[in-house]
N, C-alpha and C positions, 0 to 999 in steps of 0.2 A: 545811582543807576550806573551799571557798568557799560561803558561805551562799546560799540561793536568793534571787533577786530578788523584792522585795516588789511586789505588784500592789495598789495602794490602791483597789480597787473593793470595794463592801460585802461580796461573797460569796467573795472569793478571798484574803484576808489569811491566810497560813499560820500566823502567830503569834498571831492574835486568838482569845480565848476568849469574846468578847462575842457576843450574839445578832446576827444580820444587821441588824436594825433599828437597833441601837446603832452599828454601823459606818457605816450610812447617815447617821445623825445627825452622826457625826464628820466624814464627808466634806462634808456640807452646811455644817458650821461652818467647815471649812477653806476652802471656796469663799468663804464670807462674809468671813472675815478677810483672805484674799488679795485679793479684789476691793476691800475697804474700804481696805487699805493702798496698793494700786496707784493708787487714785483721787487720792491726794495728789500723786503724781508726775505723773499725767495733767493735773491742774489747773495745775501749774507749766509743763508743756509747752505748754498752751494759750496761756499768756502769753509764753513765750519768743520766738516768732517776732516778735511786736510789739516786744518790747524790742530785739531785734537790729536791726530796721528803724529804730527811733527812735535807737539809738546810731549807726548809719551816717549818718543825716541830721544828727545833732548834730556828727558828726566832719567834716561838709562833704562827705561822699561821696554821690554820686548813686546812688539805688536804682533800678536799671533795671526795666523792665516784666517782664523774665524773672524777676528775683529776687522781685518782688512776686507773680508767679504761683506761684512755688515756695513762698513763705510761705503763700499762700492754700491751696495744696494740702496743705501740712503741717498747717495748722489744721483743714482739713476731715477729714483722716484721724484727727487726734487727737480731734476732737469725736466721730467715729464710734466710736473706741475707748472714749471716756468713756461714750457711750450704751450700748455693749455691757456695760460694767462695771456701770452702774446697773441695767440689766435683769437681769444675772446676780445682783446683790445681791437684787433682788426675787424672782427665781426661787428662790434658796437659802432665802429666808425664808417662802415660801408655806406656810401651815398651821402655822407654829411659834408657840407661845404665843398661840393664837387667843383673842381676847376676843369670844366669841359673844354677840350681843345682837340685839334686834329693830331692823332697819334699814329705813328708809323707802326703797322702791325708786325712786320718782320723784325724791326728793331726791338719792339716790346717782347716778342717771343724770345729773341736772342738774349735779352737781358735776364729773362726768367731762367733760361737754360744756364747762363753763367752763374747765377746765384745758386741754383740747385746743384750744379756739378754732377751731371749724369755720369754713371759708370761708363767706361770706354767700351764695355761689352754691349751696350745698348746702341741701336741705330735709330737716329732721329730724323724724320722727314717732315718738311713743312712746305706748304704751298698756299699762297694767298692770291686770289684772283682780284683782289682790291688792294690798293696801296695803303690807305689810311682810313681812320674812322674817328668820329667825334665822340670822345669819352674821357673821363678822368683817368689820367695815366696810372695812378695808384690802383684804381679798380681793375684796369686791364692787367696790370702786373700781378695783382692778387689772384685773378682768375687763372692766368697762365701757370703760375707757380703751384696753385692748388691742384689743378687738373693734371699737369705733367708730372708733378711730384707724386700724386696718387698712382698714376700709371706705372711708375717705376717701383715705388715702395711696396705695392701690393702684388707685384709680379712674382710668380712662383718659380722662375728660372733665373739663372745667372746672366742670361743675355735675352734681349727682346727687341721689339720694334715699337716705336711710338710715332704716331703721325698726327700732325696738326694741319687742318685745312680751314681756309676762310674764304667766304664768298658773300656777295651782296645779293639779296632778293628784294628789289625795290629799295626801300629805306631801312631794311633790316639786315644787320650783320649776322651771318650764321657761321659759328665756329664749331668744329667737330674735333675732338681729341680721341684718338683710337689707339688701342694697344692689343697685343696678342697674348695677354696674360690669362689667368684662370677664369675670368669673367665673373659676373654677378648674377645670381639667380633672379628671374623675373619677379618673384614675390618680394624681393628686397629693393626693387628699383625706386620706389617712393620713399621707403624707410631711410635709405642712406642719406637723404637730403635733410634729415632732422638733425638739429644741433646735438653734439656730444654722442653721436652714433657711430659705432664701429662694429664690423661683422666678425672681427677676430680679436682675441684677447690682446690687450696692450702689451703684455709681456712677450707676445709673438711678433707684433708689428707696432712700433711706436707711432702714436698719433693722437691728436686731441679729439678727433671725431667732429671737427668743425670745418674741414676743408670744403666739402660739398655744400654745407650750409652757407658758407661764405659765397660760393659760386651762385647758389640759388638767390641769395639776397641781392647780389650784384645784378643778376638778370632781372629781378623784379623792380629794382631801382630804375632800370632802363626799359620798363614796360615790356619785358621779354619773358623768356622761360628757359628752364634747364630740364633735360630729360635724358634717360639712359636707354641704350639699345644693346641687346646681347649680340655677340658675334656668332658666326656660324659654328656648328658642331659643338656648341657648349663652351667655346673658348673665346676670349677677347671681349672687350667692352668699348663702346663708343658713347661719349657724352656730347650731346648737342646743346649748345647755348645760343639763344637768339636774343639780340639786343637791338632795340629800336633807336634810330637816329634821334639825338637830343638837340633841340634848338637852344642855343645859349640865351 
């Protein structure tokens, strides 16, 4: 008798006696291991086109412009795959083994800005009405880099304004990241939080489609939420993230 096909989703494994949350952990671990191992091959593929071009030149063969364009295209797609794997690794590890501690919000925001390297044409404003918050430092860094990076990456002008505000409402940290970009239509406000979702072709705007999914997963790990508000007159986007205080 042919055994039933296994569906490796957390709630439908017919042979598992573990609670659903354990199956979810196993799935996340599988994603992490697979992404980690694939990255070693991806890194080799990033170098391979250059090696081919160098070998052709050393052999005295002329590398045509068409071949160089093909090599460039191969590198761009391989870099895109590498970026997706990196973000998938981050997504799979959100909330695992959290080292919750008091983190200075302004310092965390500055660290994200330094990593992102915002264009000088963009003006960045930040205001925190609270000094620190108990959270895993890596989670807060991932949150800031995803939201600030999206605000700049998806802007339709060469210059713009990005504003980060933070305040406490009781035991809840409320972060809002706003921009004056093209905005997101209301019918897409929920959809953009789904993993691997982009509203523009990746050839137009590079991205894995995991940034907002990471933000939402972080929010849920801290019993909070993430939602989007449209700006006035059809322009601008505000992402509000609420995080509950976690007791160690």
